[in-house]
C-alpha positions as CSV (number, residue, x, y, z in Angstrom):
1,X,103.5,-120.8,11.4
2,X,107.1,-120.6,10.2
3,X,110.1,-118.6,11.3
4,X,111.7,-116.6,8.5
5,X,115.4,-116.7,7.7
6,X,117.1,-115.3,4.6
7,X,114.6,-115.7,1.7
8,X,115.5,-117.5,-1.5
9,X,115.8,-114.8,-4.4
10,X,112.4,-114.1,-5.9
11,X,110.4,-114.9,-2.8
12,X,108.1,-112.2,-1.5
13,X,109.8,-111.4,1.8
14,X,108.1,-108.2,3.0
15,X,105.0,-105.9,2.4
16,X,105.0,-102.2,3.0
17,X,102.4,-99.5,2.8
18,X,103.1,-95.8,2.2
19,X,100.3,-93.7,3.7
20,X,99.5,-90.0,4.1
21,X,98.6,-90.3,7.9
22,X,100.9,-92.8,9.5
23,X,99.4,-92.5,12.9
24,X,95.8,-93.1,11.8
25,X,97.0,-95.9,9.6
26,X,98.7,-97.6,12.6
27,X,95.5,-97.3,14.6
28,X,93.5,-99.0,11.8
29,X,95.8,-102.0,11.3
30,X,96.6,-102.3,14.9
31,X,92.9,-102.7,15.7
32,X,92.3,-105.0,12.6
33,X,95.3,-107.3,12.9
34,X,96.5,-106.8,16.5
35,X,99.7,-105.3,15.2
36,X,102.1,-103.3,17.6
37,X,104.7,-101.0,16.0
38,X,108.4,-100.1,16.4
39,X,110.5,-97.5,14.5
40,X,112.2,-98.7,11.3
41,X,114.7,-97.2,8.9
42,X,113.8,-93.6,8.1
43,X,115.6,-93.2,4.7
44,X,112.4,-92.3,3.0
45,X,110.7,-90.5,5.9
46,X,108.9,-91.7,8.9
47,X,108.6,-95.5,8.9
48,X,107.4,-98.2,11.5
49,X,107.5,-102.0,11.4
50,X,104.5,-103.9,12.5
51,X,104.9,-106.7,15.0
52,X,102.8,-109.7,16.0
53,X,104.0,-111.2,19.3
54,X,107.2,-109.4,18.9
55,X,108.0,-110.6,15.4
56,X,108.0,-108.3,12.3
57,X,105.3,-108.8,9.7
58,X,105.0,-105.6,7.6
59,X,106.0,-101.9,7.3
60,X,104.2,-98.7,7.1
61,X,105.7,-95.4,6.0
62,X,104.6,-91.8,5.5
63,X,104.3,-90.3,2.1
64,X,105.8,-86.8,1.7
65,X,103.0,-84.2,1.8
66,X,103.7,-83.1,-1.8
67,X,103.6,-86.6,-3.1
68,X,100.0,-87.4,-4.4
69,X,100.7,-91.1,-5.1
70,X,98.2,-93.9,-4.8
71,X,98.2,-95.4,-1.3
72,X,98.9,-99.1,-1.8
73,X,100.4,-102.3,-0.3
74,X,103.7,-103.1,-2.0
75,X,105.4,-106.5,-2.0
76,X,109.2,-106.8,-1.9
77,X,110.9,-109.6,-3.6
78,X,114.1,-111.0,-2.2
79,X,117.4,-110.7,-4.1
80,X,121.1,-111.3,-3.3
81,X,122.1,-108.3,-5.3
82,X,119.8,-105.3,-5.4
83,X,122.0,-103.4,-7.9
84,X,122.2,-106.3,-10.4
85,X,118.5,-106.9,-10.1
86,X,117.7,-103.3,-10.7
87,X,119.8,-103.4,-13.9
88,X,118.0,-106.6,-15.1
89,X,114.7,-104.9,-14.4
90,X,115.6,-101.9,-16.7
91,X,117.0,-104.2,-19.4
92,X,113.7,-106.2,-19.4
93,X,111.5,-103.2,-19.9
94,X,110.7,-102.3,-16.2
95,X,111.3,-99.0,-14.5
96,X,113.4,-98.3,-11.4
97,X,111.7,-95.4,-9.4
98,X,113.8,-95.4,-6.2
99,X,117.3,-96.8,-5.4
100,X,119.1,-99.0,-5.2
101,X,119.7,-97.5,-1.7
102,X,120.7,-98.6,1.7
103,X,118.0,-98.7,4.4
104,X,120.4,-98.2,7.3
105,X,121.9,-101.5,8.3
106,X,118.7,-103.4,7.5
107,X,119.5,-104.0,3.9
108,X,119.4,-102.5,0.4
109,X,116.2,-101.8,-1.4
110,X,114.8,-100.8,-4.8
111,X,111.2,-99.6,-5.7
112,X,110.4,-100.3,-9.3
113,X,107.5,-101.2,-11.7
114,X,107.1,-104.0,-14.3
115,X,106.4,-103.2,-18.0
116,X,102.7,-102.9,-17.2
117,X,103.3,-100.3,-14.5
118,X,102.6,-102.6,-11.4
119,X,104.8,-101.4,-8.6
120,X,106.9,-103.7,-6.4
121,X,110.0,-103.6,-4.3
122,X,113.3,-105.5,-4.3
123,X,115.0,-106.3,-1.0
124,X,118.6,-107.4,-0.4
125,X,118.7,-108.4,3.2
126,X,121.4,-107.6,5.7
127,X,120.2,-107.3,9.3
128,X,116.5,-107.3,8.3
129,X,115.4,-110.5,6.5
130,X,111.8,-109.6,6.1
131,X,108.5,-111.0,7.5
132,X,109.5,-113.2,10.5
133,X,106.3,-115.2,10.7
134,X,103.7,-116.4,8.2
135,X,100.4,-118.3,8.3
136,X,98.9,-116.9,11.5
137,X,96.1,-114.3,11.5
138,X,97.5,-110.8,10.9
139,X,100.3,-112.0,8.5
140,X,100.6,-111.6,4.7
141,X,100.1,-115.0,3.2
142,X,100.0,-114.5,-0.6
143,X,100.8,-111.9,-3.3
144,X,99.1,-111.8,-6.6
145,X,99.6,-109.6,-9.6
146,X,96.4,-108.4,-11.3
147,X,97.1,-107.5,-14.8
148,X,95.5,-107.3,-18.2
149,X,97.1,-110.5,-19.5
150,X,100.0,-112.6,-18.2
151,X,102.1,-113.7,-21.3
152,X,104.4,-110.6,-21.7
153,X,104.6,-109.7,-17.9
154,X,105.1,-113.4,-17.0
155,X,108.2,-113.4,-19.2
156,X,109.5,-110.4,-17.4
157,X,109.2,-111.9,-13.9
158,X,110.6,-115.2,-15.1
159,X,113.6,-113.5,-16.6
160,X,114.3,-111.2,-13.7
161,X,113.8,-113.6,-10.9
162,X,114.2,-117.1,-12.5
163,X,110.7,-118.2,-11.6
164,X,109.1,-121.4,-12.9
165,X,105.6,-120.7,-14.2
166,X,102.7,-123.1,-13.9
167,X,99.7,-122.0,-16.0
168,X,96.1,-123.0,-15.4
169,X,95.2,-124.9,-18.5
170,X,91.9,-123.3,-19.3
171,X,90.4,-121.2,-22.1
172,X,88.5,-119.2,-19.5
173,X,91.2,-118.3,-17.0
174,X,94.5,-116.6,-17.6
175,X,96.5,-117.5,-14.4
176,X,100.1,-118.3,-13.7
177,X,101.5,-119.6,-10.4
178,X,105.1,-118.6,-9.9
179,X,107.3,-121.2,-8.3
180,X,110.9,-121.3,-6.8
181,X,112.4,-124.7,-6.5
182,X,109.0,-126.2,-7.0
183,X,107.3,-124.1,-4.3
184,X,104.5,-121.7,-5.2
185,X,105.4,-118.2,-4.1
186,X,103.1,-115.8,-6.0
187,X,100.6,-115.6,-8.8
188,X,99.8,-113.6,-11.9
189,X,96.2,-113.2,-12.8
190,X,95.2,-111.8,-16.2
191,X,91.7,-110.3,-15.8
192,X,91.3,-108.4,-19.1
193,X,88.7,-105.6,-19.1
194,X,87.9,-106.4,-15.4
195,X,91.2,-104.6,-14.5
196,X,90.2,-101.5,-12.6
197,X,90.8,-98.5,-14.8
198,X,91.6,-96.2,-11.9
199,X,94.4,-98.5,-10.7
200,X,95.8,-100.4,-13.7
201,X,98.0,-103.5,-13.1
202,X,98.8,-103.8,-9.5
203,X,100.0,-106.3,-6.9
204,X,97.5,-107.5,-4.3
205,X,98.5,-108.7,-0.8
206,X,96.4,-111.3,1.0
207,X,96.4,-111.1,4.8
208,X,95.3,-114.1,6.9
209,X,92.4,-113.6,9.3
210,X,90.8,-116.0,11.8
211,X,87.2,-115.1,10.5
212,X,86.7,-113.4,7.2
213,X,83.2,-112.2,7.9
214,X,84.1,-110.8,11.3
215,X,87.2,-109.1,9.9
216,X,85.2,-107.5,7.0
217,X,82.8,-106.1,9.6
218,X,85.6,-104.7,11.7
219,X,87.1,-103.0,8.5
220,X,83.9,-101.1,8.2
221,X,83.7,-100.2,11.9
222,X,87.2,-98.9,11.7
223,X,86.5,-96.5,8.8
224,X,87.5,-98.8,5.9
225,X,85.4,-100.2,3.1
226,X,84.3,-103.7,2.0
227,X,84.7,-103.7,-1.8
228,X,83.7,-107.3,-2.4
229,X,81.9,-109.2,0.4
230,X,83.2,-112.4,1.9
231,X,83.0,-115.3,-0.6
232,X,84.2,-118.9,-0.7
233,X,87.0,-119.5,-3.2
234,X,89.4,-122.4,-4.0
235,X,91.9,-121.0,-1.5
236,X,89.6,-120.1,1.3
237,X,86.9,-117.5,2.3
238,X,88.1,-114.1,1.2
239,X,87.0,-110.5,0.9
240,X,88.4,-107.5,-0.9
241,X,88.6,-104.5,1.4
242,X,90.2,-101.0,1.6
243,X,91.6,-99.0,4.6
244,X,90.4,-95.5,5.3
245,X,93.0,-94.0,2.9
246,X,91.9,-96.4,0.1
247,X,94.7,-99.0,0.2
248,X,93.2,-102.1,-1.2
249,X,94.0,-105.6,0.2
250,X,92.4,-109.0,0.5
251,X,91.5,-110.7,3.8
252,X,91.4,-114.5,3.7
253,X,90.7,-117.4,6.0
254,X,92.8,-119.9,4.1
255,X,91.3,-123.3,3.3
256,X,92.6,-126.1,5.6
257,X,93.8,-123.6,8.3
């Protein structure tokens, strides 16, 4: 468990979910992860921050009634200059959908997408530095981009955020680990035709749990879905699940925890 301070540029520093029913969504995640909630910046409408033991871990906002957008968890990548990063994203073939704009005194944000259409956020911290704790159950522990193939989009993220990229040397696996100062911070996974046609390229957030099987059962009890049952992987025991509105995420009991 580590306390968060200002994050190095390029580091995933926050995850946020825009849902249609913010109250029911809070009930689901509160019961699943033990989160409590406090109001956050309201620039884009109703928004709350989720807390674990009084420390911020994630955000949930409400989509405007007329916006029929996919409900999905979105990672935010840290920057020291949101305006400059937004311009670099445009120059490298990405799209800036929202911002840059100030979120009160918390910081400055951008919502954008990479050249494959995967949505992510950019966060320039002021008073709010992002997730204040990581590694314990109920916290986001990893973010992975699922995309068709990694070569072109990998160049985009390396150029915009200065990542080092470490590929898996295999003819069977298209996988890049993104590093900052030698430290793994995220990954890109090219899955080819296995990419869901209804979602396209997208970022996947992994949340730590104490018991993957028990958490998967609780997801179902709370009105969500288990899309891929718990299985053992190289990083731990994980399951792919969705909340009642269809937001997809991964729960994991990390290996060695």
